[in-house]
VMD Tcl script that builds the backbone (N, CA, C; Angstrom):
set m [mol new atoms 198]
animate dup $m
set s [atomselect $m all]
$s set {name element resname resid chain x y z} {
  {N N MET 1 A -11.919 -13.761 -13.628}
  {CA C MET 1 A -10.535 -13.880 -14.035}
  {C C MET 1 A -9.663 -13.139 -13.031}
  {N N SER 2 A -8.665 -13.808 -12.530}
  {CA C SER 2 A -7.759 -13.231 -11.545}
  {C C SER 2 A -6.613 -12.514 -12.263}
  {N N SER 3 A -6.192 -11.385 -11.690}
  {CA C SER 3 A -5.077 -10.670 -12.301}
  {C C SER 3 A -3.765 -11.318 -11.874}
  {N N SER 4 A -2.751 -11.133 -12.689}
  {CA C SER 4 A -1.446 -11.732 -12.410}
  {C C SER 4 A -0.805 -11.042 -11.207}
  {N N PRO 5 A 0.135 -11.726 -10.570}
  {CA C PRO 5 A 0.839 -11.098 -9.435}
  {C C PRO 5 A 1.487 -9.767 -9.816}
  {N N SER 6 A 2.015 -9.677 -11.020}
  {CA C SER 6 A 2.632 -8.415 -11.457}
  {C C SER 6 A 1.613 -7.294 -11.520}
  {N N GLU 7 A 0.428 -7.600 -12.016}
  {CA C GLU 7 A -0.636 -6.597 -12.074}
  {C C GLU 7 A -1.094 -6.211 -10.675}
  {N N GLN 8 A -1.156 -7.192 -9.784}
  {CA C GLN 8 A -1.541 -6.918 -8.401}
  {C C GLN 8 A -0.522 -6.005 -7.732}
  {N N VAL 9 A 0.760 -6.279 -7.947}
  {CA C VAL 9 A 1.808 -5.438 -7.370}
  {C C VAL 9 A 1.712 -4.025 -7.927}
  {N N LEU 10 A 1.498 -3.897 -9.222}
  {CA C LEU 10 A 1.375 -2.571 -9.833}
  {C C LEU 10 A 0.208 -1.802 -9.218}
  {N N THR 11 A -0.918 -2.465 -9.032}
  {CA C THR 11 A -2.082 -1.828 -8.415}
  {C C THR 11 A -1.764 -1.382 -6.992}
  {N N LEU 12 A -1.083 -2.230 -6.243}
  {CA C LEU 12 A -0.710 -1.888 -4.869}
  {C C LEU 12 A 0.274 -0.724 -4.834}
  {N N LEU 13 A 1.212 -0.698 -5.767}
  {CA C LEU 13 A 2.174 0.411 -5.824}
  {C C LEU 13 A 1.477 1.726 -6.153}
  {N N LYS 14 A 0.479 1.673 -7.015}
  {CA C LYS 14 A -0.295 2.884 -7.332}
  {C C LYS 14 A -1.029 3.380 -6.091}
  {N N GLU 15 A -1.592 2.440 -5.327}
  {CA C GLU 15 A -2.276 2.826 -4.096}
  {C C GLU 15 A -1.294 3.438 -3.099}
  {N N LEU 16 A -0.103 2.859 -2.993}
  {CA C LEU 16 A 0.925 3.424 -2.112}
  {C C LEU 16 A 1.283 4.850 -2.516}
  {N N SER 17 A 1.381 5.074 -3.802}
  {CA C SER 17 A 1.692 6.404 -4.302}
  {C C SER 17 A 0.618 7.404 -3.887}
  {N N LEU 18 A -0.633 7.002 -4.014}
  {CA C LEU 18 A -1.739 7.871 -3.619}
  {C C LEU 18 A -1.695 8.142 -2.116}
  {N N LEU 19 A -1.421 7.124 -1.328}
  {CA C LEU 19 A -1.335 7.302 0.125}
  {C C LEU 19 A -0.216 8.275 0.484}
  {N N LYS 20 A 0.917 8.161 -0.188}
  {CA C LYS 20 A 2.040 9.062 0.082}
  {C C LYS 20 A 1.673 10.507 -0.267}
  {N N GLU 21 A 0.938 10.664 -1.358}
  {CA C GLU 21 A 0.504 12.007 -1.759}
  {C C GLU 21 A -0.427 12.602 -0.701}
  {N N LEU 22 A -1.360 11.801 -0.214}
  {CA C LEU 22 A -2.270 12.271 0.829}
  {C C LEU 22 A -1.504 12.586 2.118}
  {N N ASP 23 A -0.510 11.763 2.441}
  {CA C ASP 23 A 0.291 12.005 3.640}
  {C C ASP 23 A 1.079 13.302 3.543}
  {N N SER 24 A 1.585 13.618 2.365}
  {CA C SER 24 A 2.346 14.867 2.229}
  {C C SER 24 A 1.428 16.062 2.435}
  {N N GLY 25 A 0.169 15.942 2.011}
  {CA C GLY 25 A -0.796 17.009 2.267}
  {C C GLY 25 A -1.089 17.141 3.750}
  {N N TYR 26 A -1.162 16.034 4.431}
  {CA C TYR 26 A -1.390 16.038 5.886}
  {C C TYR 26 A -0.213 16.687 6.601}
  {N N GLU 27 A 0.992 16.323 6.210}
  {CA C GLU 27 A 2.188 16.846 6.867}
  {C C GLU 27 A 2.326 18.346 6.677}
  {N N ALA 28 A 1.803 18.867 5.573}
  {CA C ALA 28 A 1.930 20.290 5.282}
  {C C ALA 28 A 0.832 21.125 5.952}
  {N N GLY 29 A -0.281 20.499 6.311}
  {CA C GLY 29 A -1.416 21.245 6.833}
  {C C GLY 29 A -1.596 21.111 8.330}
  {N N SER 30 A -2.719 21.680 8.782}
  {CA C SER 30 A -3.058 21.563 10.199}
  {C C SER 30 A -3.568 20.154 10.474}
  {N N LYS 31 A -3.498 19.752 11.715}
  {CA C LYS 31 A -3.845 18.384 12.063}
  {C C LYS 31 A -5.052 18.355 13.001}
  {N N THR 32 A -6.247 18.242 12.431}
  {CA C THR 32 A -7.442 18.092 13.250}
  {C C THR 32 A -7.552 16.640 13.681}
  {N N GLY 33 A -8.435 16.370 14.611}
  {CA C GLY 33 A -8.625 15.003 15.088}
  {C C GLY 33 A -8.992 14.055 13.967}
  {N N ASN 34 A -9.882 14.479 13.094}
  {CA C ASN 34 A -10.311 13.640 11.978}
  {C C ASN 34 A -9.160 13.389 11.012}
  {N N GLU 35 A -8.370 14.407 10.749}
  {CA C GLU 35 A -7.226 14.253 9.846}
  {C C GLU 35 A -6.179 13.309 10.434}
  {N N ARG 36 A -5.980 13.370 11.741}
  {CA C ARG 36 A -5.047 12.448 12.401}
  {C C ARG 36 A -5.537 11.010 12.277}
  {N N THR 37 A -6.831 10.816 12.456}
  {CA C THR 37 A -7.413 9.476 12.327}
  {C C THR 37 A -7.238 8.947 10.908}
  {N N GLU 38 A -7.512 9.780 9.928}
  {CA C GLU 38 A -7.344 9.377 8.530}
  {C C GLU 38 A -5.878 9.042 8.244}
  {N N TYR 39 A -4.964 9.840 8.795}
  {CA C TYR 39 A -3.536 9.586 8.617}
  {C C TYR 39 A -3.163 8.223 9.207}
  {N N GLU 40 A -3.646 7.932 10.401}
  {CA C GLU 40 A -3.360 6.652 11.041}
  {C C GLU 40 A -3.920 5.484 10.222}
  {N N LEU 41 A -5.112 5.665 9.653}
  {CA C LEU 41 A -5.690 4.627 8.802}
  {C C LEU 41 A -4.851 4.417 7.541}
  {N N ARG 42 A -4.347 5.521 6.975}
  {CA C ARG 42 A -3.480 5.395 5.802}
  {C C ARG 42 A -2.192 4.670 6.160}
  {N N GLN 43 A -1.648 4.950 7.330}
  {CA C GLN 43 A -0.420 4.271 7.765}
  {C C GLN 43 A -0.674 2.771 7.939}
  {N N HIS 44 A -1.828 2.430 8.476}
  {CA C HIS 44 A -2.189 1.023 8.623}
  {C C HIS 44 A -2.307 0.356 7.256}
  {N N ARG 45 A -2.966 1.033 6.320}
  {CA C ARG 45 A -3.113 0.478 4.968}
  {C C ARG 45 A -1.747 0.353 4.301}
  {N N HIS 46 A -0.866 1.303 4.536}
  {CA C HIS 46 A 0.486 1.250 3.985}
  {C C HIS 46 A 1.188 -0.033 4.442}
  {N N ARG 47 A 1.063 -0.340 5.728}
  {CA C ARG 47 A 1.672 -1.566 6.252}
  {C C ARG 47 A 1.037 -2.808 5.625}
  {N N GLU 48 A -0.282 -2.780 5.449}
  {CA C GLU 48 A -0.966 -3.916 4.819}
  {C C GLU 48 A -0.473 -4.132 3.391}
  {N N ILE 49 A -0.345 -3.052 2.645}
  {CA C ILE 49 A 0.113 -3.139 1.258}
  {C C ILE 49 A 1.528 -3.704 1.211}
  {N N THR 50 A 2.377 -3.226 2.106}
  {CA C THR 50 A 3.754 -3.724 2.155}
  {C C THR 50 A 3.760 -5.231 2.379}
  {N N GLU 51 A 2.930 -5.698 3.290}
  {CA C GLU 51 A 2.851 -7.138 3.563}
  {C C GLU 51 A 2.291 -7.903 2.361}
  {N N GLU 52 A 1.301 -7.327 1.682}
  {CA C GLU 52 A 0.735 -7.976 0.492}
  {C C GLU 52 A 1.789 -8.114 -0.608}
  {N N ILE 53 A 2.574 -7.070 -0.819}
  {CA C ILE 53 A 3.622 -7.115 -1.836}
  {C C ILE 53 A 4.665 -8.164 -1.475}
  {N N LYS 54 A 5.039 -8.217 -0.205}
  {CA C LYS 54 A 5.998 -9.238 0.239}
  {C C LYS 54 A 5.450 -10.639 -0.008}
  {N N ALA 55 A 4.172 -10.841 0.291}
  {CA C ALA 55 A 3.553 -12.156 0.099}
  {C C ALA 55 A 3.508 -12.524 -1.383}
  {N N LEU 56 A 3.191 -11.575 -2.237}
  {CA C LEU 56 A 3.172 -11.839 -3.677}
  {C C LEU 56 A 4.567 -12.187 -4.182}
  {N N ALA 57 A 5.572 -11.479 -3.692}
  {CA C ALA 57 A 6.948 -11.761 -4.105}
  {C C ALA 57 A 7.366 -13.153 -3.638}
  {N N GLU 58 A 6.990 -13.497 -2.431}
  {CA C GLU 58 A 7.332 -14.817 -1.896}
  {C C GLU 58 A 6.618 -15.912 -2.683}
  {N N GLN 59 A 5.363 -15.666 -3.036}
  {CA C GLN 59 A 4.616 -16.656 -3.815}
  {C C GLN 59 A 5.248 -16.831 -5.198}
  {N N LYS 60 A 5.646 -15.726 -5.810}
  {CA C LYS 60 A 6.285 -15.805 -7.119}
  {C C LYS 60 A 7.583 -16.608 -7.017}
  {N N LYS 61 A 8.343 -16.366 -5.965}
  {CA C LYS 61 A 9.599 -17.086 -5.762}
  {C C LYS 61 A 9.320 -18.584 -5.599}
  {N N THR 62 A 8.304 -18.911 -4.829}
  {CA C THR 62 A 7.931 -20.319 -4.623}
  {C C THR 62 A 7.468 -20.959 -5.917}
  {N N ASP 63 A 6.644 -20.244 -6.673}
  {CA C ASP 63 A 6.145 -20.769 -7.953}
  {C C ASP 63 A 7.283 -21.040 -8.931}
  {N N GLU 64 A 8.293 -20.176 -8.927}
  {CA C GLU 64 A 9.424 -20.340 -9.834}
  {C C GLU 64 A 10.281 -21.542 -9.459}
  {N N GLN 65 A 10.250 -21.922 -8.191}
  {CA C GLN 65 A 11.037 -23.055 -7.734}
  {C C GLN 65 A 10.367 -24.389 -8.054}
  {N N LEU 66 A 9.080 -24.355 -8.352}
  {CA C LEU 66 A 8.355 -25.599 -8.657}
  {C C LEU 66 A 8.627 -26.104 -10.035}
}
mol reanalyze $m
mol bondsrecalc $m
mol representation Tube
mol addrep $m
């Protein structure tokens, strides 16, 4: 069973919140090589989530027009 677009967006927003929390910890602490790599991976995932949310919104808009 597939979850609804609204549920998918909510899940993605929760993940974004967690990423932001981890980023604030990174910004407050020292930056080792491993921590920088993890930060960059989180930034990449943040961009992916943003694109996923945009795609879900666009799909919802298209579905409503049908």
